[in-house]
MOPAC internal coordinates of N, CA, C and O (Angstrom, degrees):
PM7 1SCF
backbone

  N    0.0000 0     0.00 0     0.00 0    0    0    0
  C    1.4760 1     0.00 0     0.00 0    1    0    0
  C    1.5186 1   105.00 1     0.00 0    2    1    0
  O    1.2310 1   119.78 1   -42.64 1    3    2    1
  N    1.3061 1   118.03 1   137.36 1    3    2    1
  C    1.4530 1   123.40 1  -178.53 1    5    3    2
  C    1.5283 1   108.65 1   -83.49 1    6    5    3
  O    1.2310 1   122.98 1   -31.79 1    7    6    5
  N    1.3510 1   111.90 1   148.21 1    7    6    5
  C    1.4748 1   116.07 1   175.63 1    9    7    6
  C    1.5391 1   108.95 1   -76.98 1   10    9    7
  O    1.2310 1   119.66 1   -34.88 1   11   10    9
  N    1.3028 1   118.26 1   145.12 1   11   10    9
  C    1.4269 1   121.86 1   177.65 1   13   11   10
  C    1.5015 1   109.50 1   -81.34 1   14   13   11
  O    1.2310 1   122.03 1   -34.18 1   15   14   13
  N    1.3646 1   113.72 1   145.82 1   15   14   13
  C    1.4559 1   119.35 1   177.30 1   17   15   14
  C    1.4889 1   108.10 1   -69.86 1   18   17   15
  O    1.2310 1   124.28 1   -11.39 1   19   18   17
  N    1.3826 1   109.40 1   168.61 1   19   18   17
  C    1.4597 1   118.35 1  -177.69 1   21   19   18
  C    1.5508 1   109.21 1   -63.99 1   22   21   19
  O    1.2310 1   120.29 1   137.01 1   23   22   21
  N    1.3242 1   117.04 1   -42.99 1   23   22   21
  C    1.4847 1   122.41 1  -179.32 1   25   23   22
  C    1.5918 1   108.63 1   -60.33 1   26   25   23
  O    1.2310 1   120.30 1   140.53 1   27   26   25
  N    1.3412 1   117.03 1   -39.47 1   27   26   25
  C    1.4394 1   116.03 1  -179.76 1   29   27   26
  C    1.5190 1   112.21 1   -71.96 1   30   29   27
  O    1.2310 1   121.27 1   147.44 1   31   30   29
  N    1.3275 1   115.17 1   -32.56 1   31   30   29
  C    1.4475 1   120.01 1   173.05 1   33   31   30
  C    1.4986 1   114.32 1   -60.68 1   34   33   31
  O    1.2310 1   121.70 1   137.61 1   35   34   33
  N    1.3900 1   114.36 1   -42.39 1   35   34   33
  C    1.4591 1   119.58 1  -178.21 1   37   35   34
  C    1.5279 1   109.46 1   -69.52 1   38   37   35
  O    1.2310 1   119.68 1   141.94 1   39   38   37
  N    1.3083 1   118.21 1   -38.06 1   39   38   37
  C    1.4139 1   124.78 1   178.91 1   41   39   38
  C    1.5354 1   108.57 1   -64.77 1   42   41   39
  O    1.2310 1   119.60 1   135.02 1   43   42   41
  N    1.2956 1   118.37 1   -44.98 1   43   42   41
  C    1.4280 1   122.77 1   179.87 1   45   43   42
  C    1.5651 1   111.81 1   -62.91 1   46   45   43
  O    1.2310 1   120.35 1   138.25 1   47   46   45
  N    1.3308 1   116.94 1   -41.75 1   47   46   45
  C    1.4585 1   121.61 1   175.45 1   49   47   46
  C    1.4990 1   111.55 1   -63.45 1   50   49   47
  O    1.2310 1   121.77 1   131.02 1   51   50   49
  N    1.3457 1   114.22 1   -48.98 1   51   50   49
  C    1.4760 1   118.62 1   178.69 1   53   51   50
  C    1.5832 1   111.93 1   -57.55 1   54   53   51
  O    1.2310 1   121.15 1   134.46 1   55   54   53
  N    1.3466 1   115.40 1   -45.54 1   55   54   53
  C    1.4726 1   120.98 1   177.73 1   57   55   54
  C    1.5150 1   109.85 1   -61.52 1   58   57   55
  O    1.2310 1   120.01 1   140.11 1   59   58   57
  N    1.3425 1   117.58 1   -39.89 1   59   58   57
  C    1.4507 1   121.59 1  -179.57 1   61   59   58
  C    1.4946 1   113.77 1   -66.39 1   62   61   59
  O    1.2310 1   120.52 1   155.53 1   63   62   61
  N    1.2767 1   116.61 1   -24.47 1   63   62   61
  C    1.4915 1   120.39 1  -177.52 1   65   63   62
  C    1.5297 1   109.38 1   -91.39 1   66   65   63
  O    1.2310 1   120.26 1   135.71 1   67   66   65
  N    1.3881 1   117.10 1   -44.29 1   67   66   65
  C    1.4506 1   119.81 1  -172.38 1   69   67   66
  C    1.5214 1   113.34 1   -71.58 1   70   69   67
  O    1.2310 1   120.74 1   144.64 1   71   70   69
  N    1.3433 1   116.18 1   -35.36 1   71   70   69
  C    1.4782 1   119.32 1  -173.16 1   73   71   70
  C    1.5342 1   109.24 1   -60.52 1   74   73   71
  O    1.2310 1   119.70 1   124.27 1   75   74   73
  N    1.3973 1   118.18 1   -55.73 1   75   74   73
  C    1.4377 1   117.00 1   178.46 1   77   75   74
  C    1.5495 1   115.56 1   -67.74 1   78   77   75
  O    1.2310 1   120.97 1   148.75 1   79   78   77
  N    1.3527 1   115.75 1   -31.25 1   79   78   77
  C    1.4954 1   118.56 1   176.81 1   81   79   78
  C    1.5515 1   109.78 1   -60.17 1   82   81   79
  O    1.2310 1   121.92 1   128.08 1   83   82   81
  N    1.3518 1   113.93 1   -51.92 1   83   82   81
  C    1.5120 1   117.40 1  -177.04 1   85   83   82
  C    1.5310 1   111.00 1   -63.63 1   86   85   83
  O    1.2310 1   121.00 1   141.67 1   87   86   85
  N    1.3777 1   115.69 1   -38.33 1   87   86   85
  C    1.4406 1   116.79 1   176.06 1   89   87   86
  C    1.4897 1   112.98 1   -60.90 1   90   89   87
  O    1.2310 1   121.20 1   132.60 1   91   90   89
  N    1.3433 1   115.31 1   -47.40 1   91   90   89
  C    1.4477 1   119.01 1  -179.24 1   93   91   90
  C    1.5467 1   112.25 1   -63.76 1   94   93   91
  O    1.2310 1   119.94 1   138.81 1   95   94   93
  N    1.3383 1   117.71 1   -41.19 1   95   94   93
  C    1.4613 1   123.43 1   177.52 1   97   95   94
  C    1.5917 1   108.07 1   -58.94 1   98   97   95
  O    1.2310 1   122.92 1   131.83 1   99   98   97
  N    1.2916 1   112.00 1   -48.17 1   99   98   97
  C    1.5011 1   115.02 1  -177.49 1  101   99   98
  C    1.5351 1   112.59 1   -63.60 1  102  101   99
  O    1.2310 1   119.20 1   139.77 1  103  102  101
  N    1.3498 1   119.13 1   -40.23 1  103  102  101
  C    1.4284 1   124.06 1   175.40 1  105  103  102
  C    1.5304 1   112.17 1   -61.78 1  106  105  103
  O    1.2310 1   121.94 1   132.09 1  107  106  105
  N    1.2820 1   113.89 1   -47.91 1  107  106  105
  C    1.5140 1   118.64 1  -177.19 1  109  107  106
  C    1.5726 1   107.15 1   -66.22 1  110  109  107
  O    1.2310 1   118.37 1   135.09 1  111  110  109
  N    1.3052 1   120.71 1   -44.91 1  111  110  109
  C    1.4359 1   125.29 1   178.06 1  113  111  110
  C    1.5477 1   110.16 1   -57.05 1  114  113  111
  O    1.2310 1   121.93 1   128.96 1  115  114  113
  N    1.3469 1   113.91 1   -51.04 1  115  114  113
  C    1.4596 1   119.19 1  -179.44 1  117  115  114
  C    1.5405 1   110.69 1   -58.13 1  118  117  115
  O    1.2310 1   120.80 1   133.93 1  119  118  117
  N    1.3141 1   116.08 1   -46.07 1  119  118  117
  C    1.4399 1   122.47 1  -174.75 1  121  119  118
  C    1.4864 1   112.20 1   -64.58 1  122  121  119
  O    1.2310 1   121.07 1   138.33 1  123  122  121
  N    1.3885 1   115.56 1   -41.67 1  123  122  121
  C    1.4808 1   123.15 1  -177.81 1  125  123  122
  C    1.6088 1   107.42 1   -67.49 1  126  125  123
  O    1.2310 1   121.45 1   138.53 1  127  126  125
  N    1.3406 1   114.83 1   -41.47 1  127  126  125
  C    1.4124 1   118.29 1   177.72 1  129  127  126
  C    1.5392 1   112.25 1   -63.45 1  130  129  127
  O    1.2310 1   119.84 1   140.27 1  131  130  129
  N    1.3334 1   117.92 1   -39.73 1  131  130  129
  C    1.4310 1   123.05 1   178.21 1  133  131  130
  C    1.5568 1   110.71 1   -66.49 1  134  133  131
  O    1.2310 1   120.23 1   135.13 1  135  134  133
  N    1.3358 1   117.17 1   -44.87 1  135  134  133
  C    1.4860 1   122.45 1   179.96 1  137  135  134
  C    1.4883 1   109.49 1   -60.17 1  138  137  135
  O    1.2310 1   119.29 1   132.06 1  139  138  137
  N    1.3658 1   118.95 1   -47.94 1  139  138  137
  C    1.4138 1   123.18 1  -178.29 1  141  139  138
  C    1.4836 1   116.61 1   -77.32 1  142  141  139
  O    1.2310 1   120.06 1  -173.36 1  143  142  141
  N    1.2593 1   117.50 1     6.64 1  143  142  141
  C    1.4773 1   124.33 1   179.54 1  145  143  142
  C    1.5366 1   118.84 1    68.77 1  146  145  143
  O    1.2310 1   121.22 1  -160.88 1  147  146  145
  N    1.2793 1   115.27 1    19.12 1  147  146  145
  C    1.4485 1   120.52 1   179.68 1  149  147  146
  C    1.4862 1   110.06 1   -76.44 1  150  149  147
  O    1.2310 1   118.55 1   -44.26 1  151  150  149
  N    1.3058 1   120.36 1   135.74 1  151  150  149
  C    1.3806 1   123.09 1   179.80 1  153  151  150
  C    1.5667 1   109.92 1   -67.27 1  154  153  151
  O    1.2310 1   121.19 1   -57.87 1  155  154  153
  N    1.3082 1   115.33 1   122.13 1  155  154  153
  C    1.4859 1   120.08 1  -177.32 1  157  155  154
  C    1.5570 1   110.28 1   -95.35 1  158  157  155
  O    1.2310 1   119.71 1   -58.34 1  159  158  157
  N    1.2680 1   118.15 1   121.66 1  159  158  157
  C    1.4735 1   120.50 1   175.26 1  161  159  158
  C    1.4881 1   111.62 1   -57.81 1  162  161  159
  O    1.2310 1   120.53 1   -37.73 1  163  162  161
  N    1.3086 1   116.60 1   142.27 1  163  162  161
  C    1.4235 1   121.82 1   178.79 1  165  163  162
  C    1.6090 1   113.07 1   -60.79 1  166  165  163
  O    1.2310 1   123.36 1   145.97 1  167  166  165
  N    1.3409 1   111.17 1   -34.03 1  167  166  165
  C    1.4310 1   115.72 1   176.20 1  169  167  166
  C    1.5339 1   113.98 1   -60.39 1  170  169  167
  O    1.2310 1   121.16 1   135.69 1  171  170  169
  N    1.3150 1   115.38 1   -44.31 1  171  170  169
  C    1.4990 1   121.30 1  -179.18 1  173  171  170
  C    1.5291 1   106.58 1   -65.99 1  174  173  171
  O    1.2310 1   118.16 1   137.54 1  175  174  173
  N    1.3449 1   121.10 1   -42.46 1  175  174  173
  C    1.4605 1   123.00 1   178.35 1  177  175  174
  C    1.5052 1   111.15 1   -59.61 1  178  177  175
  O    1.2310 1   118.83 1   136.12 1  179  178  177
  N    1.3357 1   119.84 1   -43.88 1  179  178  177
  C    1.4610 1   123.91 1  -179.89 1  181  179  178
  C    1.4771 1   107.72 1   -66.96 1  182  181  179
  O    1.2310 1   118.65 1   140.32 1  183  182  181
  N    1.3222 1   120.17 1   -39.68 1  183  182  181
  C    1.4866 1   121.92 1  -176.17 1  185  183  182
  C    1.5074 1   109.01 1   -68.34 1  186  185  183
  O    1.2310 1   118.96 1   135.93 1  187  186  185
  N    1.3702 1   119.58 1   -44.07 1  187  186  185
  C    1.4571 1   120.75 1  -176.71 1  189  187  186
  C    1.5018 1   110.57 1   -68.29 1  190  189  187
  O    1.2310 1   119.77 1   131.53 1  191  190  189
  N    1.3183 1   118.05 1   -48.47 1  191  190  189
  C    1.5255 1   119.46 1  -178.31 1  193  191  190
  C    1.4906 1   109.73 1   -71.54 1  194  193  191
  O    1.2310 1   119.36 1   150.59 1  195  194  193
  N    1.3612 1   118.83 1   -29.41 1  195  194  193
  C    1.4176 1   117.47 1   172.59 1  197  195  194
  C    1.5287 1   113.33 1   -62.01 1  198  197  195
  O    1.2310 1   121.06 1   137.84 1  199  198  197
  N    1.3603 1   115.58 1   -42.16 1  199  198  197
  C    1.4873 1   118.85 1   175.89 1  201  199  198
  C    1.4487 1   113.38 1   -58.18 1  202  201  199
  O    1.2310 1   121.12 1   136.98 1  203  202  201
  N    1.3590 1   115.46 1   -43.02 1  203  202  201
  C    1.4153 1   120.90 1  -179.69 1  205  203  202
  C    1.5704 1   113.15 1   -61.56 1  206  205  203
  O    1.2310 1   121.80 1   129.98 1  207  206  205
  N    1.3231 1   114.17 1   -50.02 1  207  206  205
  C    1.4632 1   119.34 1   179.59 1  209  207  206
  C    1.5422 1   107.64 1   -64.25 1  210  209  207
  O    1.2310 1   118.28 1   136.54 1  211  210  209
  N    1.2583 1   120.89 1   -43.46 1  211  210  209
  C    1.4346 1   123.42 1  -179.22 1  213  211  210
  C    1.5622 1   110.97 1   -58.55 1  214  213  211
  O    1.2310 1   122.41 1   125.49 1  215  214  213
  N    1.2852 1   112.98 1   -54.51 1  215  214  213
  C    1.4577 1   117.15 1  -177.25 1  217  215  214
  C    1.5285 1   114.97 1   -60.73 1  218  217  215
  O    1.2310 1   120.98 1   129.59 1  219  218  217
  N    1.3434 1   115.72 1   -50.41 1  219  218  217
  C    1.4882 1   119.73 1  -179.70 1  221  219  218
  C    1.5479 1   108.14 1   -70.92 1  222  221  219
  O    1.2310 1   119.46 1   140.43 1  223  222  221
  N    1.2675 1   118.64 1   -39.57 1  223  222  221
  C    1.4535 1   120.89 1  -178.48 1  225  223  222
  C    1.5114 1   109.75 1   -62.68 1  226  225  223
  O    1.2310 1   119.62 1   133.99 1  227  226  225
  N    1.3536 1   118.33 1   -46.01 1  227  226  225
  C    1.4429 1   122.85 1   177.18 1  229  227  226
  C    1.5352 1   112.77 1   -59.91 1  230  229  227
  O    1.2310 1   120.97 1   132.62 1  231  230  229
  N    1.3642 1   115.74 1   -47.38 1  231  230  229
  C    1.4702 1   120.05 1   177.77 1  233  231  230
  C    1.5284 1   110.30 1   -59.88 1  234  233  231
  O    1.2310 1   119.22 1   133.63 1  235  234  233
  N    1.3649 1   119.10 1   -46.37 1  235  234  233
  C    1.3978 1   123.43 1   178.11 1  237  235  234
  C    1.5654 1   112.07 1   -60.62 1  238  237  235
  O    1.2310 1   120.33 1   135.60 1  239  238  237
  N    1.2450 1   116.97 1   -44.40 1  239  238  237
  C    1.5124 1   120.87 1   176.78 1  241  239  238
  C    1.4768 1   112.79 1   -59.34 1  242  241  239
  O    1.2310 1   121.19 1   133.43 1  243  242  241
  N    1.3275 1   115.32 1   -46.57 1  243  242  241
  C    1.5173 1   119.08 1  -178.34 1  245  243  242
  C    1.5433 1   108.49 1   -65.87 1  246  245  243
  O    1.2310 1   120.37 1   138.60 1  247  246  245
  N    1.3498 1   116.90 1   -41.40 1  247  246  245
  C    1.4480 1   120.41 1  -179.20 1  249  247  246
  C    1.5608 1   109.73 1   -63.99 1  250  249  247
  O    1.2310 1   119.93 1   133.34 1  251  250  249
  N    1.2708 1   117.74 1   -46.66 1  251  250  249
  C    1.4778 1   120.24 1   176.86 1  253  251  250
  C    1.5755 1   111.39 1   -60.51 1  254  253  251
  O    1.2310 1   121.59 1   138.22 1  255  254  253
  N    1.3316 1   114.57 1   -41.78 1  255  254  253
  C    1.4423 1   117.95 1  -179.94 1  257  255  254
  C    1.5222 1   110.81 1   -63.67 1  258  257  255
  O    1.2310 1   120.77 1   141.01 1  259  258  257
  N    1.2729 1   116.13 1   -38.99 1  259  258  257
  C    1.5407 1   121.04 1   179.15 1  261  259  258
  C    1.4886 1   108.32 1   -67.79 1  262  261  259
  O    1.2310 1   120.51 1   132.74 1  263  262  261
  N    1.3421 1   116.64 1   -47.26 1  263  262  261
  C    1.4895 1   118.86 1  -177.40 1  265  263  262
  C    1.5520 1   109.78 1   -62.82 1  266  265  263
  O    1.2310 1   119.55 1   141.74 1  267  266  265
  N    1.2992 1   118.46 1   -38.26 1  267  266  265
  C    1.5028 1   124.07 1  -179.67 1  269  267  266
  C    1.4875 1   105.60 1   -65.77 1  270  269  267
  O    1.2310 1   119.95 1   136.18 1  271  270  269
  N    1.2928 1   117.70 1   -43.82 1  271  270  269
  C    1.5159 1   118.26 1  -179.31 1  273  271  270
  C    1.4732 1   113.39 1   -61.99 1  274  273  271
  O    1.2310 1   121.06 1   143.36 1  275  274  273
  N    1.4228 1   115.57 1   -36.64 1  275  274  273
  C    1.4947 1   119.34 1  -175.38 1  277  275  274
  C    1.5405 1   108.69 1   -72.00 1  278  277  275
  O    1.2310 1   122.12 1   145.70 1  279  278  277
  N    1.3731 1   113.55 1   -34.30 1  279  278  277
  C    1.4536 1   118.12 1  -179.10 1  281  279  278
  C    1.5116 1   117.07 1   -69.67 1  282  281  279
  O    1.2310 1   122.16 1   154.11 1  283  282  281
  N    1.3804 1   113.47 1   -25.89 1  283  282  281
  C    1.4929 1   118.42 1   179.02 1  285  283  282
  C    1.4856 1   112.44 1   -79.45 1  286  285  283
  O    1.2310 1   119.20 1   154.08 1  287  286  285
  N    1.3174 1   119.14 1   -25.92 1  287  286  285
  C    1.5247 1   123.97 1  -177.26 1  289  287  286
  C    1.4611 1   111.91 1   -67.38 1  290  289  287
  O    1.2310 1   120.10 1   180.00 1  291  290  289

């Protein structure tokens, strides 16, 4: 397996921090708007819940793929 370059490492760290941060920010914003009775645009709802499903779905898929790979060895 090849070592990743420094730029790839920086991108992976940045991606690892921004994904959960944006998902958390979206969920908090959506929740606060809902609690305060502000009308939430459908686009924002789809965006927030899409981020949640994408993030957790991607993590789950990678975890299952890794577990399946370990079981076959």
